[in-house]
C-alpha positions in Angstrom: 0.0 0.0 0.0 1.3 3.4 -0.9 2.2 6.0 1.7 -0.3 8.4 0.2 -3.2 5.9 0.6 -2.1 5.3 4.2 -2.3 9.0 4.9 -5.8 9.2 3.3 -7.0 6.3 5.5 -5.5 7.9 8.6 -7.1 11.3 7.9 -10.5 9.6 7.3 -10.2 7.7 10.6 -9.5 11.0 12.4 -12.4 12.7 10.6 -14.9 10.0 11.8 -14.3 11.1 15.4 -14.0 14.9 15.1 -14.8 15.7 18.7 -12.4 13.1 20.2 -9.7 14.3 17.8 -10.2 17.9 18.8 -10.1 17.1 22.5 -7.0 15.0 22.0 -5.4 18.0 20.3 -6.3 20.3 23.2 -3.4 19.3 25.4 -1.0 20.0 22.6 -2.7 23.3 21.8 -2.5 24.5 25.4 1.1 23.4 25.8 2.4 25.0 22.6 0.4 28.2 23.1 1.8 28.5 26.7 5.4 28.0 25.5 5.1 30.4 22.6 3.5 33.1 24.9 6.1 32.7 27.7 9.0 32.8 25.2 7.5 35.8 23.5 7.1 37.7 26.7 10.6 36.7 28.0 12.3 37.7 24.7 10.4 41.0 24.6 11.3 41.8 28.2 15.0 41.2 27.5 14.9 43.5 24.5 13.0 46.2 26.5 15.6 46.0 29.3 18.5 46.3 26.9 16.9 49.3 25.2 16.1 51.0 28.6 19.6 50.5 29.9 21.3 51.7 26.7 19.2 54.9 26.8 21.2 55.8 29.9 24.2 56.8 27.9 26.5 56.4 24.9 29.4 53.9 25.6 28.9 54.7 29.2 31.3 53.7 32.0 30.3 54.5 35.5 32.8 54.8 38.3 31.3 54.5 41.8 32.8 55.3 45.2 33.9 52.1 46.9 33.2 50.7 50.3 34.3 52.4 53.5 36.7 50.8 56.0 37.3 53.1 59.0 39.1 53.0 62.3 37.8 50.8 65.1 36.2 48.3 62.6 33.7 50.8 61.2 32.6 49.7 57.8 30.2 50.9 55.1 28.8 49.4 51.9 29.5 50.2 48.3 29.2 54.0 47.7 30.1 55.0 51.2 33.8 55.8 50.5 34.8 59.5 50.4 37.8 58.9 48.2 36.1 59.9 44.9 36.5 63.6 44.3 36.0 66.2 41.5 39.8 66.2 41.0 39.5 62.5 40.2 37.0 63.3 37.5 39.2 66.0 36.1 42.2 63.6 35.9 40.1 61.1 33.8 39.6 63.6 31.0 43.2 62.9 30.0 42.8 59.1 29.7 43.2 58.0 26.1 39.9 57.1 24.5 37.8 59.2 26.9 35.4 61.6 25.1 33.3 63.0 28.0 33.4 63.1 31.7 30.8 64.2 34.2 30.9 64.3 38.0 27.8 63.2 39.9 26.7 63.9 43.4 23.0 63.9 44.4 20.6 64.6 47.3 16.9 65.1 47.7 15.6 68.6 48.2 12.3 70.6 48.2 11.8 72.9 45.2 9.4 75.8 45.6 7.8 78.2 43.0 4.9 80.4 44.1 2.4 78.1 45.7 3.7 75.0 44.1 6.5 72.8 45.6 8.0 69.4 44.8 10.5 67.1 46.5 12.9 65.6 44.0 16.4 64.4 43.3 19.0 67.1 42.8 22.1 66.0 40.9 25.2 68.0 40.8 27.1 67.3 37.6 29.0 68.9 34.7 28.0 70.3 31.2 29.1 67.0 29.6 26.2 65.1 31.0 23.7 65.7 28.2 26.2 64.5 25.6 27.1 61.4 27.7 23.4 60.4 28.0 22.3 61.5 24.6 19.8 63.7 26.3 18.8 66.9 24.5 17.3 70.0 26.2 13.7 70.8 25.4 13.6 74.5 26.6 16.5 76.8 27.2 20.0 75.4 27.6 22.2 73.4 30.0 24.7 75.1 32.3 28.3 75.8 31.2 31.8 75.4 32.4 31.7 79.0 33.7 28.7 78.1 35.8 30.6 75.2 37.3 33.7 77.2 37.9 31.8 80.0 39.7 29.4 77.6 41.5 26.5 79.6 40.0 22.9 79.2 41.3 21.5 77.9 38.1 19.3 74.8 37.6 18.0 72.6 34.7 14.7 70.9 35.4 13.5 67.4 34.4 10.2 67.5 32.4 8.1 66.1 35.2 9.4 68.6 37.7 8.8 71.4 35.2 5.2 70.2 34.6 4.5 70.0 38.3 5.8 73.5 39.2 4.8 75.4 36.1 2.2 73.3 34.2 2.5 71.3 31.1 3.8 73.0 27.9 5.2 76.0 29.9 8.7 77.2 29.2 10.1 78.3 32.6 13.5 79.6 31.3 14.9 82.5 33.4 12.2 82.0 36.1 13.5 81.9 39.7 12.7 79.1 42.1 13.8 78.3 45.6 15.9 75.3 46.5 16.2 75.1 50.3 17.2 78.6 51.3 18.8 79.5 47.9 17.2 81.2 44.9 18.1 79.5 41.6 17.5 80.7 38.0 16.0 78.1 35.7 18.2 77.7 32.6 16.1 75.1 30.8 14.1 71.9 30.8 15.4 68.5 29.6 13.4 66.5 27.1 11.4 63.6 28.4 13.6 60.5 28.9 11.3 58.0 30.7 12.6 55.4 33.1 16.2 54.2 33.4 17.3 50.6 33.3 17.0 50.6 37.1 13.4 51.7 37.1 14.2 55.3 38.2 12.1 58.1 36.5 14.8 60.1 34.9 12.4 63.0 34.3 11.8 63.5 38.0 15.1 65.1 38.8 16.9 68.4 38.4 20.5 69.3 37.6 22.9 71.9 39.0 26.6 72.4 38.8 28.4 69.9 41.1 30.4 72.7 42.6 27.2 74.5 43.6 25.8 71.3 45.2 29.0 70.7 47.2 29.9 74.2 48.2 26.5 75.8 48.7 24.2 73.0 49.7 25.8 69.8 51.1 29.2 71.1 52.2 30.8 67.8 51.1 34.2 67.4 49.4 33.5 64.1 47.6 31.2 62.9 44.9 29.4 59.6 44.5 29.9 58.8 40.8 31.8 59.7 37.7 30.3 59.2 34.3 32.8 58.5 31.6 31.9 58.2 27.9 34.3 56.3 25.7 34.9 57.6 22.1 33.7 54.3 20.7 32.4 50.9 21.9 35.7 49.3 20.9 37.6 51.7 23.1 35.7 50.7 26.3 38.2 48.1 27.5 41.1 50.5 26.9 39.3 53.3 28.7 38.5 51.0 31.7 42.2 50.1 32.0 43.2 53.7 31.8 40.6 54.8 34.3 41.6 52.1 36.8 45.3 53.0 36.5 44.7 56.7 36.8 42.5 56.4 39.9 44.8 53.9 41.7 47.7 56.3 41.2 45.6 59.3 42.3 44.5 57.4 45.5 48.0 56.2 46.3 47.1 52.5 46.1 50.1 50.1 46.1 50.3 46.9 44.1 48.1 44.3 45.9 45.8 46.9 47.4 42.1 46.6 46.6 40.5 49.3 44.5 38.6 51.8 46.6 36.2 52.4 43.7 34.0 50.3 41.4 33.6 50.4 37.6 30.5 49.3 35.9 29.5 49.3 32.2 26.1 49.1 30.5 26.9 45.5 29.5 27.2 44.5 33.1 23.8 46.0 33.8 22.2 44.4 30.7 23.7 41.0 31.6 22.3 41.1 35.1 18.8 42.2 34.1 18.6 39.8 31.1 20.0 36.9 33.2 17.2 37.4 35.7 14.6 37.6 33.0 15.9 34.6 31.1 15.8 32.5 34.3 12.1 33.4 34.8 11.4 32.8 31.1 13.0 29.4 31.3 11.1 28.5 34.5 7.8 29.5 32.9 8.6 27.8 29.6 9.5 24.6 31.6 6.2 24.7 33.4 4.4 25.2 30.1 6.4 22.3 28.6 4.8 20.0 31.2 1.5 20.7 29.3 3.2 19.3 26.2 4.1 16.1 27.9 0.6 15.8 29.4 -0.8 16.4 25.9 1.5 13.6 24.5 0.3 11.2 27.2 -3.3 12.1 26.2 -2.5 11.3 22.6 -1.1 7.9 23.6 -4.1 7.2 25.8 -6.6 8.0 23.0 -4.6 6.1 20.4 -4.6 3.0 22.7 -8.4 3.3 23.0 -8.7 3.7 19.3 -6.7 0.6 18.7 -9.0 -1.3 21.0 -12.1 0.1 19.3 -10.8 -0.7 15.8 -9.4 -4.1 16.5 -11.8 -5.8 14.0 -11.0 -3.2 11.4 -7.3 -3.8 11.9 -7.8 -7.6 11.6 -9.8 -7.2 8.4 -7.1 -5.0 6.8 -4.4 -7.5 7.8 -6.5 -10.4 6.5 -6.9 -8.9 3.0 -3.2 -8.2 2.6 -2.2 -5.1 4.5 1.3 -5.3 5.9 2.0 -4.8 9.6 4.1 -1.8 8.5 1.1 -0.2 6.8 -1.0 -0.5 10.0 1.9 0.9 12.1 2.4 3.8 9.7 -1.4 4.6 9.7 -1.6 4.9 13.5 1.7 6.8 13.6 0.5 9.2 11.0 -2.7 9.8 13.0 -0.7 10.6 16.1 1.7 12.9 14.2 -1.3 14.7 12.5 -2.9 15.3 15.9 0.4 16.7 17.3 1.3 18.9 14.3 -2.2 20.3 13.8 -2.5 20.9 17.6 1.0 22.5 17.6 0.1 24.8 14.7 -3.1 25.9 16.5 -1.1 26.4 19.7 1.4 28.6 17.8 -1.4 30.7 16.4 -3.0 31.1 19.8 0.4 31.9 21.4 0.8 34.7 18.8 -2.6 36.0 19.6 -2.1 35.9 23.3 1.2 37.7 23.1 -0.3 40.4 20.8 -3.2 40.9 23.2 -0.8 41.3 26.1 1.3 43.7 24.1 -1.7 45.8 23.0 -3.9 45.9 26.1 -1.3 45.3 28.9 1.6 47.2 27.4 3.9 44.1 27.8 6.8 43.8 25.4 6.4 40.6 23.3 8.8 39.3 20.6 8.6 35.7 19.2 11.9 34.5 17.8 11.6 32.2 14.8 13.7 29.5 16.5 11.0 29.2 19.2 8.4 28.5 16.5 10.6 25.9 14.8 11.3 24.2 18.1 7.6 24.1 18.9 6.8 22.5 15.6 9.6 19.9 15.9 8.7 19.2 19.5 5.0 18.7 18.5 6.0 16.2 15.8 8.4 14.5 18.2 5.7 14.1 20.8 3.4 12.6 18.2 6.1 10.1 17.1 7.2 9.2 20.7 3.8 8.8 22.3 2.1 7.4 19.1 4.7 4.7 18.4 3.6 2.3 21.2 -0.1 2.3 20.2 0.9 2.0 16.5 3.2 -1.0 17.2 0.5 -2.6 19.3 -2.0 -2.3 16.4 0.6 -3.6 13.9 1.3 -6.6 16.1 -2.3 -7.9 16.3 -2.9 -11.4 15.0 -5.5 -11.2 12.2 -7.4 -14.2 13.3 -7.7 -13.0 16.9 -8.5 -9.5 15.7 -11.4 -10.7 13.5 -12.9 -12.7 16.5 -12.7 -9.6 18.8 -16.0 -8.3 20.0 
């Protein structure tokens, strides 16, 4: 008997019991749909995280103050050291491959204008910050090196802060506001940036010269971070080496001494975020994969029942000349058809679910083509694996015994 004829017989057999065939497919449909949806959400989340983190800056390298080890056993965590200074930042401008450098020290203060006030993060930094973060100004301008040198009382607002104090769409340039007991002149407003890779709302902050923050507000001599932008992505390893060597020399660290600062790149942040997301995606996909196994067991169960129900039919086919291989192939094809059709329906439903989540819940969803191919191959594999035993059982029936079966 030809393979084409065997396929036609298998399809007719499935068509005679449409409801049972559909219910048998249901396990495969649910399993594949769940896997596709979970992989889509996980892949989309990873892409979104990478995009959010990379909006933080161009070829960004961040130098953090290290941990504090004081006399008498007093210790502090990362960022508590007072060894990072504006002079350190200035020395990094001469490191080969460095394009921009910006100091960073921050605190939270209350901003007041008229009868409006808002508590927000105040970051003391340098004029290079907009270039490092690829962050244009919406209204007015950013402060200059002269403002830093003279510790001028000038301020640049984040878009959320500006909207809160002055109203949406209002240009507050040259308006005066109070920060603690000081009167600052608004130089401009930054364009909307959204949230950073760490979840911080970057529009809910303001910027002033770091010298102004240190000399007029906090009275501190040290800074918390230094932002360094490499001239190109390829230059990042060289810049990191140069920054490390420069700061160790500036801090008088001998060979063998631990660094009293930390260096982090965007790739470090992306790797951490995506690793967490990938772990959750794999966990959810594994749970969804259990549905595929359950669906496969369901296929085997139904095929065994079908073999029992069609024992006389199998015996008749064997009696009139059908080979055992033909019977085995027929039942195997039935199992594979159920798996592949169920898998295809599951892929379609998975696409639909991921699109609905993207549209109505705002979740990022991206379905890689390899996930679809794996789902199709896995569906076919389930059909072959769980369908082989019932098919072999049918092919092994004795024609005489099968014809006498009631």
